[in-house]
C-alpha positions, 0 to 999 in steps of 0.5 A: 490511272488508279487501280480498277474496281474491285482492287481499289484501296481506300484509306479512311482517316477518322471514324466519326459519324461520317467516316463510319458511314463511308467506310461501311458503305465501301466495305459492303461494296467490296472495296479494300478499306483501311481506317486510321483512328486516333485511339488503340481502344477504337482499333481493338473494338472495331477489329473485334466487333466490326462496323455496323450500320444500325438502320440496315443492321449490316456488318463490315470488318475493315482493317483498322489501325491507330498508328500511321506506321502500321499502314502498308503500301499506297492507297488509291484514295485517301478520304479525310473524314476528320474535323476541319481543325485536323485536316491540314495536320492529317494530310501532312502526316500521310505522305508515305501512303500517297503514290503519284496517282493517289487522290485525297478526298475532302469530306469536311464542311468548310473550304478545306480543299484549298488548305489541302491543295496548299500542301499536296497540290490541287491536282491531287485533291477531290472535293466531296460535298455530302448532303446525306445525314450521318449519326454515331451511336458509339464506337463501331455503330453508325447510322446513314440517314438516307435522302441525300448523296454526294457531289464530287468535283475539283477546284479548277472544275475539270472532270477526269476518269478518276472522278468518274471512278470515285463516283462509281465507288460511292454509289452505295451512299446515295445519288452521286454526281460530278460538278464543274462548279465545286467551289459554288456548291462547297460555298452553298454547303458552307452557308447551310452549315453556318446555320444548321451546324452552328445553331445546332451547337448553340441550341444543344438539341436535334435539328428537328426540335430546334427548327420547330422554333420560329426564332431558330428559323429566323436566326438561320435565315439571317446567318445565311443571308449574311453569308450569301452577301459575302459569297456574292461579293466574292464572285462565287456562283452559288450552286443549288444543293441537291434536295434543297430550295435555292439558297438565295430564295430561302435566306434573302429578306427585305427585297420584296414589297410589304404586304401579301407578297412578303408574307407569302414568302416568309410563310414559304421560307418557314415551311421549307425550314420546317421540312428540312427539320422534319427530314433530318429531325434526329441529327445532332451537330457534329461540332457539338459532338466534337465539343462534348468529346473535348475537341476544338470546335470547327466554327472558325472554318464555318462562320469564322470564314464568313466573318473574316472574308466579310471584313476583307470585303467591308461587309458586316456580318454581326449575326455570324460573328456572335454565333462564332463567339458563342460556340467558343464560349460553349467550348470554354464552358462559359455558356451551356449549349441549350435552347435557352442559350439560342433564344438569348442569342436571338433576343440579343440580336434583336436589340443590336 
């Protein structure tokens, strides 16, 4: 068993928007929190000024280090808040702080639990599917966008006291529940992010502004529809994300008869997407923020997963494939992230 509440040690790897929100919430709750960051400047600023959540104005002062050699002792929970592109390297470099009872928690979008499990074993991996929003307002300033929570689970679906303890630790982040179908809910989050994060990267704007455009919503439905086809062919039992409509209903098309029934369904789909845009209107894609900081985009862990698995199954995914390629073109400076680029993407897919 891990240490009792109040003595539980957390290591947060990464202090972007999500890492900042999680580290802040755990600090406010009184846990022993250490944050591992990339740069000494970030370590200096947060050590001096603390970590502030801008909505509440509350301040915490976690221990912050930029060198792995400065980490002391073992941690009960190591929370990976890096980009998916960094997750495998991150976990390989942390063997010295993991005890036999330590657990590694994956916050990333995509299917990173499988990658981490290949290094340290599935019994040491906990998946955490995040459904709340997070923004960064500079070093040491994060924003927790309320309205969601976290779903925890293990790859094999088992539930144990360690999962229950972690759920209790994370209550400050919203509603926390434990699922026996982590893979199903992880795929559901993957499908949503293939649309929201990737189209947000291509469109270069906040989520609310983009989803106000009908063509962006149509692209989102098509991206999700292709991904759902791949999930079904992979025998994945999709699980509804908290606070959202069932993905199968939101994304599928062409299964209703023509006329009023189809028109009503289309209207309801667009209304639901507008509601999502209003709820998270200020969110910007974390993948876009990564590109702006000069980092590799994580699109191969999102739409790339759908394309690769679709090819293995003989399922065509042309919209996801073009979305993946566009993100890489933006990353290389060959395209500009903007609503005009997103509109061109939409027009191009109408032709093909």
